[in-house]
KOLVOLO-442753 format. One record per residue (C-alpha): x, y, z. Coordinates in steps of 0.001 Angstrom, whole numbers, plus 524288, in hexadecimal, padded with zeros to 5 digits. Each point is the difference from the previous one (the first is absolute). Layout:
BEGIN
XYZ;...
***
This chain:
BEGIN
CF919D514316E31;7FA527F41180684;7FF087FDE580EA4;80A6C7F5577FF09;809778094F7F937;7FD9480A8080A48;802727F64880AFE;80C727FB377F938;8052180DF77FE7F;7FD3E802EA80E46;8072A7F38E803FD;80B9F803C47F765;7FFE280DB9805AF;7FF9A7FABC80DEB;80B2F7F6AF7FD00;8080280B527FA77;7FD568081D80C27;8046B7F4BE808AB;80CD07FDAC7F8C1;803F780E337FEAF;80171802DE80E95;807DB7F39E80262;808EB803317F485;8015980DA280594;802E77FA6D80D7A;80A877F7147FA8B;8060780B4B7F894;7FFAF808A280C25;806217F4F2807DE;80ABB7FE697F5DD;8027580EAE7FF8A;7FFEA800C080ECC;809877F4BF800FE;8090C8061F7F5FA;7FF4680D048074E;803747F95F80CD5;80B237F8647F9D1;804C180C6B7F949;800DA8064B80D76;807807F44680543;808C17FE217F413;801C280E837FCB2;7FA238000E7F245;7F4527FADE7F883;809567F9CB7F632;8067E7F7F080A97;7F2977FC6E80583;7FB167FB2E7F2D1;80C587F8047FE03;7FEAC7FA2080DA1;7F1E17FBF17FD68;803927FA727F2AA;80B027F7F0805F5;7F6FE7FADE80AB4;7F6E47FB4D7F542;80AE87FB6F7F6E4;80C017FBC7807C9;80CA57FCEE7F8DC;7FD6D80A137F550;80A8C806C57F830;800A380ECC7FEDF;7FACF7FEB17F21C;7F45D7F812804A8;7FD52809F480AC6;8008B80B367F638;7F69E7F90C7F6DE;7F6D57FC0A80B03;7FF7180D6480672;80097808737F3D7;80B9E8077380590;80BF8803C17F814;80AA97F58480098;80A33809D0804B7;7F6DF8048580ADE;7FDAA7F1E98041E;80E8F7FCC780014;8030180BE780869;7F4EB7FD2680990;803C87F199800DE;80DF9803DF8034C;7FAE9808D080B00;7F67B7F5B3804F5;80ADA7F5DC7FFEB;8090E8091B8076D;7F52B8027C809FA;7FE167F12E8011D;7F1BF801267FC03;802B47F7BC7F3F1;809077F4607FEAC;807CE7FDF07F38D;806407F3D97FA4B;804AE7FB2D7F2DA;7F5D07F8877F84F;804547F22A7FD4A;7FF757FBC27F1EB;805287F4487F8CA;803E3807917F3D9;80C05807FE7FD34;7FFC580E9E801BB;7FE0380A1080A58;7F6867FC0680AAE;7F7F880BC38045B;7FD308035180E18;7F2C77FC6580574;7F9988071180B4B;7F7067FC2980B25;7F9BF80963809D6;801027FD3480E8D;7F3C27FBF980761;7F6D380B038041D;801FB7FC4080E58;80EAA8024C7FE84;7FD5580CFB7F952;7F71B8043E80B33;809FA7FBE280A43;80A5E8087F7F9AC;7F6E080B9D7FF21;7FB4E7FE6D80E00;80E228007B804BE;8021D80CCC7F8AC;7F34E805D480542;803957FBA880DC8;80D41806D57FF1C;7F9BA80C787FAE5;7F57E8001580A86;80A157FDD480A9D;807F480B667FAC4;7F3FA808AE80135;7FC9E7FAF180D9E;80DF48025E8047B;8012D80D6D7F9CD;7FFF78073380D03;80AA47F71080545;808498024A7F3DC;7FDF980EAA80153;803D37FF7080E4D;7F30280560804DA;7FB727F37C80691;806F07F8EC80AF5;7F92D7F2E27FE2E;8079B7F3A07FD3A;7F5697F9C37F7AF;806417FB267F396;7F7387F82B7F6F8;7F1958023E80323;7FAEF7FA997F310;800A77F1B47FC67;7F94B7FAC47F3CD;7FE7A7F1567FEF5;7FBFA7F9627F355;7FAD77F22E80123;7FC777F7517F4B1;7F3FD7F7E680301;
***
């Protein structure tokens, strides 16, 4: 092996080492984001659908199933739940041809999702803070000690 070939292999090896950690970091970020969204949205399936719809708004349930690799029946059920929870908006797709127009779905903005979650967390924290009052073991009049404010910048 010549000196040039050795140098080239070392450069290739160094390049591989540099790309692997960043790929790993991206994957860990994606997994971490999905885990966080799964906590917020109750399931990983719903989280994956939410992310897909943020990337591909106005998608049909068939398109979501294809894009996420989830079973169509699972996607339809999750979309119905997400629509009921007002995390996803649904409307009929407009088409010029005859036939049945499918529904298309769009996920709400992440800031709106966070606002809804922060309200739920605030209520739960206030219930804990006011536990003694609810049990009758505390005479204080304090009612809502926790306030969570979400601002979009």
